[in-house]
Jmol script that loads the backbone (N, CA, C; Angstrom):
load data "model"
ATOM      1  N   UNK A   1     -22.772  44.013 120.462  1.00  0.00           N
ATOM      2  CA  UNK A   1     -24.128  43.561 120.731  1.00  0.00           C
ATOM      3  C   UNK A   1     -24.173  43.070 122.178  1.00  0.00           C
ATOM      4  N   UNK A   2     -25.122  43.554 122.945  1.00  0.00           N
ATOM      5  CA  UNK A   2     -25.238  43.073 124.329  1.00  0.00           C
ATOM      6  C   UNK A   2     -25.491  41.573 124.365  1.00  0.00           C
ATOM      7  N   UNK A   3     -24.943  40.930 125.409  1.00  0.00           N
ATOM      8  CA  UNK A   3     -25.070  39.479 125.519  1.00  0.00           C
ATOM      9  C   UNK A   3     -26.523  39.034 125.517  1.00  0.00           C
ATOM     10  N   UNK A   4     -27.389  39.764 126.193  1.00  0.00           N
ATOM     11  CA  UNK A   4     -28.788  39.343 126.271  1.00  0.00           C
ATOM     12  C   UNK A   4     -29.443  39.349 124.888  1.00  0.00           C
ATOM     13  N   UNK A   5     -29.109  40.318 124.054  1.00  0.00           N
ATOM     14  CA  UNK A   5     -29.648  40.368 122.686  1.00  0.00           C
ATOM     15  C   UNK A   5     -29.127  39.185 121.889  1.00  0.00           C
ATOM     16  N   UNK A   6     -27.858  38.878 122.025  1.00  0.00           N
ATOM     17  CA  UNK A   6     -27.267  37.738 121.331  1.00  0.00           C
ATOM     18  C   UNK A   6     -27.955  36.441 121.754  1.00  0.00           C
ATOM     19  N   UNK A   7     -28.131  36.258 123.043  1.00  0.00           N
ATOM     20  CA  UNK A   7     -28.772  35.033 123.534  1.00  0.00           C
ATOM     21  C   UNK A   7     -30.224  34.942 123.068  1.00  0.00           C
ATOM     22  N   UNK A   8     -30.920  36.062 123.020  1.00  0.00           N
ATOM     23  CA  UNK A   8     -32.303  36.064 122.537  1.00  0.00           C
ATOM     24  C   UNK A   8     -32.356  35.708 121.045  1.00  0.00           C
ATOM     25  N   UNK A   9     -31.423  36.243 120.272  1.00  0.00           N
ATOM     26  CA  UNK A   9     -31.377  35.930 118.833  1.00  0.00           C
ATOM     27  C   UNK A   9     -31.083  34.449 118.605  1.00  0.00           C
ATOM     28  N   UNK A  10     -30.144  33.898 119.375  1.00  0.00           N
ATOM     29  CA  UNK A  10     -29.834  32.471 119.274  1.00  0.00           C
ATOM     30  C   UNK A  10     -31.078  31.653 119.624  1.00  0.00           C
ATOM     31  N   UNK A  11     -31.753  32.031 120.688  1.00  0.00           N
ATOM     32  CA  UNK A  11     -32.963  31.339 121.088  1.00  0.00           C
ATOM     33  C   UNK A  11     -34.044  31.397 120.004  1.00  0.00           C
ATOM     34  N   UNK A  12     -34.179  32.554 119.368  1.00  0.00           N
ATOM     35  CA  UNK A  12     -35.172  32.705 118.293  1.00  0.00           C
ATOM     36  C   UNK A  12     -34.846  31.802 117.105  1.00  0.00           C
ATOM     37  N   UNK A  13     -33.561  31.742 116.733  1.00  0.00           N
ATOM     38  CA  UNK A  13     -33.170  30.891 115.608  1.00  0.00           C
ATOM     39  C   UNK A  13     -33.355  29.414 115.951  1.00  0.00           C
ATOM     40  N   UNK A  14     -33.048  29.060 117.178  1.00  0.00           N
ATOM     41  CA  UNK A  14     -33.228  27.685 117.627  1.00  0.00           C
ATOM     42  C   UNK A  14     -34.715  27.309 117.631  1.00  0.00           C
ATOM     43  N   UNK A  15     -35.550  28.186 118.129  1.00  0.00           N
ATOM     44  CA  UNK A  15     -36.992  27.942 118.160  1.00  0.00           C
ATOM     45  C   UNK A  15     -37.547  27.782 116.742  1.00  0.00           C
ATOM     46  N   UNK A  16     -37.130  28.663 115.846  1.00  0.00           N
ATOM     47  CA  UNK A  16     -37.619  28.599 114.463  1.00  0.00           C
ATOM     48  C   UNK A  16     -37.264  27.262 113.819  1.00  0.00           C
ATOM     49  N   UNK A  17     -36.045  26.800 114.061  1.00  0.00           N
ATOM     50  CA  UNK A  17     -35.622  25.518 113.480  1.00  0.00           C
ATOM     51  C   UNK A  17     -36.408  24.362 114.097  1.00  0.00           C
ATOM     52  N   UNK A  18     -36.559  24.395 115.403  1.00  0.00           N
ATOM     53  CA  UNK A  18     -37.304  23.352 116.089  1.00  0.00           C
ATOM     54  C   UNK A  18     -38.730  23.269 115.549  1.00  0.00           C
ATOM     55  N   UNK A  19     -39.368  24.428 115.418  1.00  0.00           N
ATOM     56  CA  UNK A  19     -40.745  24.452 114.928  1.00  0.00           C
ATOM     57  C   UNK A  19     -40.831  23.991 113.477  1.00  0.00           C
ATOM     58  N   UNK A  20     -39.852  24.380 112.666  1.00  0.00           N
ATOM     59  CA  UNK A  20     -39.837  23.940 111.270  1.00  0.00           C
ATOM     60  C   UNK A  20     -39.729  22.421 111.178  1.00  0.00           C
ATOM     61  N   UNK A  21     -38.999  21.822 112.115  1.00  0.00           N
ATOM     62  CA  UNK A  21     -38.836  20.368 112.126  1.00  0.00           C
ATOM     63  C   UNK A  21     -40.016  19.661 112.797  1.00  0.00           C
ATOM     64  N   UNK A  22     -40.942  20.441 113.359  1.00  0.00           N
ATOM     65  CA  UNK A  22     -42.107  19.858 114.008  1.00  0.00           C
ATOM     66  C   UNK A  22     -41.804  19.200 115.346  1.00  0.00           C
ATOM     67  N   UNK A  23     -40.777  19.685 116.027  1.00  0.00           N
ATOM     68  CA  UNK A  23     -40.376  19.122 117.316  1.00  0.00           C
ATOM     69  C   UNK A  23     -40.932  19.948 118.465  1.00  0.00           C
ATOM     70  N   UNK A  24     -41.188  19.293 119.568  1.00  0.00           N
ATOM     71  CA  UNK A  24     -41.565  19.996 120.787  1.00  0.00           C
ATOM     72  C   UNK A  24     -40.297  20.394 121.529  1.00  0.00           C
ATOM     73  N   UNK A  25     -40.468  21.263 122.527  1.00  0.00           N
ATOM     74  CA  UNK A  25     -39.321  21.608 123.358  1.00  0.00           C
ATOM     75  C   UNK A  25     -38.803  20.366 124.084  1.00  0.00           C
ATOM     76  N   UNK A  26     -39.710  19.517 124.523  1.00  0.00           N
ATOM     77  CA  UNK A  26     -39.315  18.301 125.233  1.00  0.00           C
ATOM     78  C   UNK A  26     -38.481  17.389 124.343  1.00  0.00           C
ATOM     79  N   UNK A  27     -38.909  17.202 123.094  1.00  0.00           N
ATOM     80  CA  UNK A  27     -38.158  16.350 122.169  1.00  0.00           C
ATOM     81  C   UNK A  27     -36.781  16.938 121.877  1.00  0.00           C
ATOM     82  N   UNK A  28     -36.740  18.251 121.685  1.00  0.00           N
ATOM     83  CA  UNK A  28     -35.467  18.909 121.378  1.00  0.00           C
ATOM     84  C   UNK A  28     -34.525  18.836 122.574  1.00  0.00           C
ATOM     85  N   UNK A  29     -35.059  19.054 123.763  1.00  0.00           N
ATOM     86  CA  UNK A  29     -34.237  18.961 124.970  1.00  0.00           C
ATOM     87  C   UNK A  29     -33.624  17.568 125.092  1.00  0.00           C
ATOM     88  N   UNK A  30     -34.411  16.546 124.795  1.00  0.00           N
ATOM     89  CA  UNK A  30     -33.903  15.173 124.873  1.00  0.00           C
ATOM     90  C   UNK A  30     -32.757  14.967 123.874  1.00  0.00           C
ATOM     91  N   UNK A  31     -32.916  15.497 122.652  1.00  0.00           N
ATOM     92  CA  UNK A  31     -31.846  15.379 121.659  1.00  0.00           C
ATOM     93  C   UNK A  31     -30.551  16.042 122.123  1.00  0.00           C
ATOM     94  N   UNK A  32     -30.695  17.134 122.880  1.00  0.00           N
ATOM     95  CA  UNK A  32     -29.523  17.885 123.331  1.00  0.00           C
ATOM     96  C   UNK A  32     -29.018  17.426 124.699  1.00  0.00           C
ATOM     97  N   UNK A  33     -29.730  16.480 125.318  1.00  0.00           N
ATOM     98  CA  UNK A  33     -29.294  15.951 126.600  1.00  0.00           C
ATOM     99  C   UNK A  33     -29.452  16.914 127.754  1.00  0.00           C
ATOM    100  N   UNK A  34     -30.495  17.753 127.695  1.00  0.00           N
ATOM    101  CA  UNK A  34     -30.751  18.708 128.770  1.00  0.00           C
ATOM    102  C   UNK A  34     -32.226  18.629 129.165  1.00  0.00           C
ATOM    103  N   UNK A  35     -32.570  19.273 130.275  1.00  0.00           N
ATOM    104  CA  UNK A  35     -33.960  19.253 130.723  1.00  0.00           C
ATOM    105  C   UNK A  35     -34.808  20.175 129.835  1.00  0.00           C
ATOM    106  N   UNK A  36     -36.085  19.889 129.806  1.00  0.00           N
ATOM    107  CA  UNK A  36     -37.018  20.726 129.045  1.00  0.00           C
ATOM    108  C   UNK A  36     -37.018  22.156 129.582  1.00  0.00           C
ATOM    109  N   UNK A  37     -36.918  22.297 130.896  1.00  0.00           N
ATOM    110  CA  UNK A  37     -36.896  23.623 131.515  1.00  0.00           C
ATOM    111  C   UNK A  37     -35.673  24.411 131.067  1.00  0.00           C
ATOM    112  N   UNK A  38     -34.522  23.758 131.090  1.00  0.00           N
ATOM    113  CA  UNK A  38     -33.285  24.430 130.676  1.00  0.00           C
ATOM    114  C   UNK A  38     -33.368  24.814 129.195  1.00  0.00           C
ATOM    115  N   UNK A  39     -33.901  23.898 128.380  1.00  0.00           N
ATOM    116  CA  UNK A  39     -34.028  24.199 126.956  1.00  0.00           C
ATOM    117  C   UNK A  39     -34.939  25.412 126.743  1.00  0.00           C
ATOM    118  N   UNK A  40     -36.054  25.454 127.448  1.00  0.00           N
ATOM    119  CA  UNK A  40     -36.957  26.603 127.333  1.00  0.00           C
ATOM    120  C   UNK A  40     -36.261  27.906 127.682  1.00  0.00           C
ATOM    121  N   UNK A  41     -35.398  27.856 128.688  1.00  0.00           N
ATOM    122  CA  UNK A  41     -34.626  29.040 129.079  1.00  0.00           C
ATOM    123  C   UNK A  41     -33.664  29.471 127.958  1.00  0.00           C
ATOM    124  N   UNK A  42     -33.111  28.513 127.247  1.00  0.00           N
ATOM    125  CA  UNK A  42     -32.226  28.832 126.116  1.00  0.00           C
ATOM    126  C   UNK A  42     -33.032  29.541 125.035  1.00  0.00           C
ATOM    127  N   UNK A  43     -34.209  29.010 124.693  1.00  0.00           N
ATOM    128  CA  UNK A  43     -35.036  29.645 123.660  1.00  0.00           C
ATOM    129  C   UNK A  43     -35.449  31.062 124.064  1.00  0.00           C
ATOM    130  N   UNK A  44     -35.636  31.302 125.351  1.00  0.00           N
ATOM    131  CA  UNK A  44     -36.024  32.631 125.824  1.00  0.00           C
ATOM    132  C   UNK A  44     -34.826  33.575 125.970  1.00  0.00           C
ATOM    133  N   UNK A  45     -33.620  33.051 125.746  1.00  0.00           N
ATOM    134  CA  UNK A  45     -32.426  33.892 125.841  1.00  0.00           C
ATOM    135  C   UNK A  45     -31.913  34.077 127.244  1.00  0.00           C
ATOM    136  N   UNK A  46     -32.341  33.220 128.164  1.00  0.00           N
ATOM    137  CA  UNK A  46     -31.915  33.334 129.563  1.00  0.00           C
ATOM    138  C   UNK A  46     -30.746  32.422 129.920  1.00  0.00           C
ATOM    139  N   UNK A  47     -30.440  31.475 129.060  1.00  0.00           N
ATOM    140  CA  UNK A  47     -29.340  30.527 129.291  1.00  0.00           C
ATOM    141  C   UNK A  47     -28.499  30.408 128.033  1.00  0.00           C
ATOM    142  N   UNK A  48     -27.258  29.965 128.234  1.00  0.00           N
ATOM    143  CA  UNK A  48     -26.323  29.802 127.125  1.00  0.00           C
ATOM    144  C   UNK A  48     -26.230  28.341 126.706  1.00  0.00           C
ATOM    145  N   UNK A  49     -25.903  28.150 125.436  1.00  0.00           N
ATOM    146  CA  UNK A  49     -25.575  26.818 124.931  1.00  0.00           C
ATOM    147  C   UNK A  49     -24.074  26.610 125.083  1.00  0.00           C
ATOM    148  N   UNK A  50     -23.679  25.441 125.551  1.00  0.00           N
ATOM    149  CA  UNK A  50     -22.256  25.112 125.588  1.00  0.00           C
ATOM    150  C   UNK A  50     -21.799  24.757 124.174  1.00  0.00           C
ATOM    151  N   UNK A  51     -20.512  24.710 123.976  1.00  0.00           N
ATOM    152  CA  UNK A  51     -19.977  24.308 122.676  1.00  0.00           C
ATOM    153  C   UNK A  51     -20.451  22.903 122.327  1.00  0.00           C
ATOM    154  N   UNK A  52     -20.450  22.027 123.310  1.00  0.00           N
ATOM    155  CA  UNK A  52     -20.913  20.657 123.069  1.00  0.00           C
ATOM    156  C   UNK A  52     -22.369  20.644 122.597  1.00  0.00           C
ATOM    157  N   UNK A  53     -23.204  21.484 123.198  1.00  0.00           N
ATOM    158  CA  UNK A  53     -24.620  21.546 122.812  1.00  0.00           C
ATOM    159  C   UNK A  53     -24.786  22.162 121.421  1.00  0.00           C
ATOM    160  N   UNK A  54     -23.951  23.134 121.099  1.00  0.00           N
ATOM    161  CA  UNK A  54     -23.997  23.732 119.756  1.00  0.00           C
ATOM    162  C   UNK A  54     -23.701  22.661 118.711  1.00  0.00           C
ATOM    163  N   UNK A  55     -22.737  21.790 119.007  1.00  0.00           N
ATOM    164  CA  UNK A  55     -22.420  20.706 118.083  1.00  0.00           C
ATOM    165  C   UNK A  55     -23.563  19.703 117.996  1.00  0.00           C
ATOM    166  N   UNK A  56     -24.273  19.477 119.087  1.00  0.00           N
ATOM    167  CA  UNK A  56     -25.451  18.606 119.048  1.00  0.00           C
ATOM    168  C   UNK A  56     -26.584  19.247 118.251  1.00  0.00           C
ATOM    169  N   UNK A  57     -26.717  20.566 118.345  1.00  0.00           N
ATOM    170  CA  UNK A  57     -27.706  21.287 117.529  1.00  0.00           C
ATOM    171  C   UNK A  57     -27.383  21.073 116.059  1.00  0.00           C
ATOM    172  N   UNK A  58     -26.112  21.177 115.726  1.00  0.00           N
ATOM    173  CA  UNK A  58     -25.693  20.957 114.341  1.00  0.00           C
ATOM    174  C   UNK A  58     -26.038  19.542 113.882  1.00  0.00           C
ATOM    175  N   UNK A  59     -25.750  18.567 114.737  1.00  0.00           N
ATOM    176  CA  UNK A  59     -25.961  17.170 114.384  1.00  0.00           C
ATOM    177  C   UNK A  59     -27.443  16.816 114.296  1.00  0.00           C
ATOM    178  N   UNK A  60     -28.209  17.164 115.315  1.00  0.00           N
ATOM    179  CA  UNK A  60     -29.596  16.703 115.398  1.00  0.00           C
ATOM    180  C   UNK A  60     -30.610  17.635 114.725  1.00  0.00           C
ATOM    181  N   UNK A  61     -30.313  18.929 114.720  1.00  0.00           N
ATOM    182  CA  UNK A  61     -31.251  19.884 114.119  1.00  0.00           C
ATOM    183  C   UNK A  61     -30.753  20.391 112.768  1.00  0.00           C
ATOM    184  N   UNK A  62     -29.559  19.937 112.384  1.00  0.00           N
ATOM    185  CA  UNK A  62     -28.946  20.338 111.120  1.00  0.00           C
ATOM    186  C   UNK A  62     -28.944  21.856 110.962  1.00  0.00           C
ATOM    187  N   UNK A  63     -28.541  22.530 112.040  1.00  0.00           N
ATOM    188  CA  UNK A  63     -28.483  23.983 112.064  1.00  0.00           C
ATOM    189  C   UNK A  63     -27.024  24.402 112.148  1.00  0.00           C
ATOM    190  N   UNK A  64     -26.566  25.113 111.150  1.00  0.00           N
ATOM    191  CA  UNK A  64     -25.179  25.546 111.068  1.00  0.00           C
ATOM    192  C   UNK A  64     -24.807  26.417 112.274  1.00  0.00           C
ATOM    193  N   UNK A  65     -23.707  26.104 112.968  1.00  0.00           N
ATOM    194  CA  UNK A  65     -23.311  26.903 114.128  1.00  0.00           C
ATOM    195  C   UNK A  65     -23.101  28.384 113.812  1.00  0.00           C
ATOM    196  N   UNK A  66     -22.561  28.694 112.643  1.00  0.00           N
ATOM    197  CA  UNK A  66     -22.362  30.096 112.277  1.00  0.00           C
ATOM    198  C   UNK A  66     -23.700  30.812 112.196  1.00  0.00           C
ATOM    199  N   UNK A  67     -24.684  30.165 111.556  1.00  0.00           N
ATOM    200  CA  UNK A  67     -26.007  30.775 111.469  1.00  0.00           C
ATOM    201  C   UNK A  67     -26.647  30.865 112.851  1.00  0.00           C
ATOM    202  N   UNK A  68     -26.523  29.826 113.648  1.00  0.00           N
ATOM    203  CA  UNK A  68     -27.108  29.827 114.986  1.00  0.00           C
ATOM    204  C   UNK A  68     -26.595  31.015 115.792  1.00  0.00           C
ATOM    205  N   UNK A  69     -25.306  31.280 115.718  1.00  0.00           N
ATOM    206  CA  UNK A  69     -24.696  32.325 116.539  1.00  0.00           C
ATOM    207  C   UNK A  69     -24.825  33.714 115.918  1.00  0.00           C
ATOM    208  N   UNK A  70     -24.612  33.821 114.606  1.00  0.00           N
ATOM    209  CA  UNK A  70     -24.564  35.143 113.973  1.00  0.00           C
ATOM    210  C   UNK A  70     -25.801  35.501 113.159  1.00  0.00           C
ATOM    211  N   UNK A  71     -26.541  34.494 112.729  1.00  0.00           N
ATOM    212  CA  UNK A  71     -27.683  34.755 111.849  1.00  0.00           C
ATOM    213  C   UNK A  71     -27.278  34.872 110.394  1.00  0.00           C
ATOM    214  N   UNK A  72     -25.997  34.655 110.099  1.00  0.00           N
ATOM    215  CA  UNK A  72     -25.501  34.754 108.729  1.00  0.00           C
ATOM    216  C   UNK A  72     -25.394  33.364 108.118  1.00  0.00           C
ATOM    217  N   UNK A  73     -25.868  33.262 106.883  1.00  0.00           N
ATOM    218  CA  UNK A  73     -25.826  31.985 106.174  1.00  0.00           C
ATOM    219  C   UNK A  73     -24.518  31.842 105.411  1.00  0.00           C
ATOM    220  N   UNK A  74     -24.015  30.630 105.363  1.00  0.00           N
ATOM    221  CA  UNK A  74     -22.871  30.274 104.539  1.00  0.00           C
ATOM    222  C   UNK A  74     -23.429  29.960 103.157  1.00  0.00           C
ATOM    223  N   UNK A  75     -22.952  30.624 102.126  1.00  0.00           N
ATOM    224  CA  UNK A  75     -23.540  30.470 100.789  1.00  0.00           C
ATOM    225  C   UNK A  75     -23.468  29.031 100.283  1.00  0.00           C
ATOM    226  N   UNK A  76     -22.402  28.303 100.607  1.00  0.00           N
ATOM    227  CA  UNK A  76     -22.319  26.907 100.166  1.00  0.00           C
ATOM    228  C   UNK A  76     -23.417  26.068 100.802  1.00  0.00           C
ATOM    229  N   UNK A  77     -23.692  26.335 102.048  1.00  0.00           N
ATOM    230  CA  UNK A  77     -24.748  25.587 102.728  1.00  0.00           C
ATOM    231  C   UNK A  77     -26.119  25.950 102.172  1.00  0.00           C
ATOM    232  N   UNK A  78     -26.287  27.199 101.775  1.00  0.00           N
ATOM    233  CA  UNK A  78     -27.559  27.592 101.168  1.00  0.00           C
ATOM    234  C   UNK A  78     -27.796  26.826  99.872  1.00  0.00           C
ATOM    235  N   UNK A  79     -26.752  26.707  99.073  1.00  0.00           N
ATOM    236  CA  UNK A  79     -26.867  25.985  97.800  1.00  0.00           C
ATOM    237  C   UNK A  79     -27.157  24.512  98.061  1.00  0.00           C
ATOM    238  N   UNK A  80     -26.461  23.923  99.027  1.00  0.00           N
ATOM    239  CA  UNK A  80     -26.711  22.518  99.362  1.00  0.00           C
ATOM    240  C   UNK A  80     -28.145  22.308  99.824  1.00  0.00           C
ATOM    241  N   UNK A  81     -28.631  23.192 100.680  1.00  0.00           N
ATOM    242  CA  UNK A  81     -30.005  23.056 101.189  1.00  0.00           C
ATOM    243  C   UNK A  81     -31.011  23.252 100.048  1.00  0.00           C
ATOM    244  N   UNK A  82     -30.750  24.196  99.161  1.00  0.00           N
ATOM    245  CA  UNK A  82     -31.630  24.424  98.014  1.00  0.00           C
ATOM    246  C   UNK A  82     -31.722  23.166  97.167  1.00  0.00           C
ATOM    247  N   UNK A  83     -30.593  22.528  96.947  1.00  0.00           N
ATOM    248  CA  UNK A  83     -30.593  21.312  96.131  1.00  0.00           C
ATOM    249  C   UNK A  83     -31.294  20.162  96.862  1.00  0.00           C
ATOM    250  N   UNK A  84     -31.139  20.090  98.185  1.00  0.00           N
ATOM    251  CA  UNK A  84     -31.809  19.039  98.963  1.00  0.00           C
ATOM    252  C   UNK A  84     -33.322  19.195  98.923  1.00  0.00           C
ATOM    253  N   UNK A  85     -33.789  20.445  98.952  1.00  0.00           N
ATOM    254  CA  UNK A  85     -35.226  20.711  99.005  1.00  0.00           C
ATOM    255  C   UNK A  85     -35.864  20.816  97.617  1.00  0.00           C
ATOM    256  N   UNK A  86     -35.043  20.726  96.602  1.00  0.00           N
ATOM    257  CA  UNK A  86     -35.530  20.837  95.226  1.00  0.00           C
ATOM    258  C   UNK A  86     -36.386  19.613  94.872  1.00  0.00           C
ATOM    259  N   UNK A  87     -37.535  19.850  94.229  1.00  0.00           N
ATOM    260  CA  UNK A  87     -38.354  18.704  93.804  1.00  0.00           C
ATOM    261  C   UNK A  87     -37.574  17.797  92.852  1.00  0.00           C
ATOM    262  N   UNK A  88     -37.797  16.507  92.984  1.00  0.00           N
ATOM    263  CA  UNK A  88     -37.107  15.541  92.119  1.00  0.00           C
ATOM    264  C   UNK A  88     -37.399  15.855  90.658  1.00  0.00           C
ATOM    265  N   UNK A  89     -36.356  15.778  89.858  1.00  0.00           N
ATOM    266  CA  UNK A  89     -36.490  16.037  88.436  1.00  0.00           C
ATOM    267  C   UNK A  89     -36.313  17.503  88.065  1.00  0.00           C
ATOM    268  N   UNK A  90     -36.189  18.379  89.048  1.00  0.00           N
ATOM    269  CA  UNK A  90     -36.043  19.817  88.777  1.00  0.00           C
ATOM    270  C   UNK A  90     -34.628  20.320  89.068  1.00  0.00           C
ATOM    271  N   UNK A  91     -33.730  19.418  89.447  1.00  0.00           N
ATOM    272  CA  UNK A  91     -32.375  19.825  89.815  1.00  0.00           C
ATOM    273  C   UNK A  91     -31.663  20.561  88.678  1.00  0.00           C
ATOM    274  N   UNK A  92     -31.822  20.086  87.457  1.00  0.00           N
ATOM    275  CA  UNK A  92     -31.153  20.734  86.322  1.00  0.00           C
ATOM    276  C   UNK A  92     -31.643  22.161  86.133  1.00  0.00           C
ATOM    277  N   UNK A  93     -32.925  22.403  86.358  1.00  0.00           N
ATOM    278  CA  UNK A  93     -33.458  23.758  86.236  1.00  0.00           C
ATOM    279  C   UNK A  93     -32.877  24.685  87.306  1.00  0.00           C
ATOM    280  N   UNK A  94     -32.705  24.167  88.509  1.00  0.00           N
ATOM    281  CA  UNK A  94     -32.134  24.972  89.586  1.00  0.00           C
ATOM    282  C   UNK A  94     -30.672  25.297  89.272  1.00  0.00           C
ATOM    283  N   UNK A  95     -29.941  24.330  88.787  1.00  0.00           N
ATOM    284  CA  UNK A  95     -28.537  24.559  88.419  1.00  0.00           C
ATOM    285  C   UNK A  95     -28.453  25.597  87.305  1.00  0.00           C
ATOM    286  N   UNK A  96     -29.310  25.486  86.313  1.00  0.00           N
ATOM    287  CA  UNK A  96     -29.322  26.448  85.210  1.00  0.00           C
ATOM    288  C   UNK A  96     -29.666  27.850  85.728  1.00  0.00           C
ATOM    289  N   UNK A  97     -30.625  27.947  86.629  1.00  0.00           N
ATOM    290  CA  UNK A  97     -30.992  29.234  87.212  1.00  0.00           C
ATOM    291  C   UNK A  97     -29.817  29.837  87.968  1.00  0.00           C
ATOM    292  N   UNK A  98     -29.091  29.034  88.755  1.00  0.00           N
ATOM    293  CA  UNK A  98     -27.929  29.543  89.481  1.00  0.00           C
ATOM    294  C   UNK A  98     -26.850  30.021  88.511  1.00  0.00           C
ATOM    295  N   UNK A  99     -26.690  29.308  87.411  1.00  0.00           N
ATOM    296  CA  UNK A  99     -25.720  29.720  86.393  1.00  0.00           C
ATOM    297  C   UNK A  99     -26.089  31.084  85.834  1.00  0.00           C
ATOM    298  N   UNK A 100     -27.360  31.291  85.492  1.00  0.00           N
ATOM    299  CA  UNK A 100     -27.802  32.589  84.962  1.00  0.00           C
ATOM    300  C   UNK A 100     -27.649  33.695  85.994  1.00  0.00           C
ATOM    301  N   UNK A 101     -27.918  33.407  87.252  1.00  0.00           N
ATOM    302  CA  UNK A 101     -27.740  34.404  88.291  1.00  0.00           C
ATOM    303  C   UNK A 101     -26.266  34.797  88.424  1.00  0.00           C
ATOM    304  N   UNK A 102     -25.378  33.812  88.334  1.00  0.00           N
ATOM    305  CA  UNK A 102     -23.943  34.101  88.412  1.00  0.00           C
ATOM    306  C   UNK A 102     -23.524  34.995  87.262  1.00  0.00           C
ATOM    307  N   UNK A 103     -24.087  34.773  86.078  1.00  0.00           N
ATOM    308  CA  UNK A 103     -23.753  35.627  84.931  1.00  0.00           C
ATOM    309  C   UNK A 103     -24.195  37.080  85.152  1.00  0.00           C
ATOM    310  N   UNK A 104     -25.292  37.272  85.847  1.00  0.00           N
ATOM    311  CA  UNK A 104     -25.782  38.620  86.127  1.00  0.00           C
ATOM    312  C   UNK A 104     -24.816  39.411  87.016  1.00  0.00           C
ATOM    313  N   UNK A 105     -24.069  38.709  87.856  1.00  0.00           N
ATOM    314  CA  UNK A 105     -23.185  39.374  88.793  1.00  0.00           C
ATOM    315  C   UNK A 105     -21.739  39.473  88.321  1.00  0.00           C
ATOM    316  N   UNK A 106     -21.500  39.178  87.073  1.00  0.00           N
ATOM    317  CA  UNK A 106     -20.129  39.312  86.526  1.00  0.00           C
ATOM    318  C   UNK A 106     -19.887  40.696  86.024  1.00  0.00           C
TER     319      UNK A 106
END
end "model"
wireframe off; spacefill off
backbone 0.3
color backbone group
């Protein structure tokens, strides 16, 4: 994959997460310790994130580094997020549904 495509994909995933959290570019840049201009360049795929910044993305935006870089979800993290977002009192139904889905794939 060409570097520019990779950087654009990372920027798209970062933007989507930021917007889902209701953050502005300015707020996100502050969380990552960079200028708003530099952050905008990252979202547009024109600049790279350092390893330190990737770890800050993980900490402040709760975005898995593997997903940020590759676009692939870790199944354990998907299950954790599903349980976190599950309406209170419905956790048992979600667990039961996952159990039935697992039986389908045996």
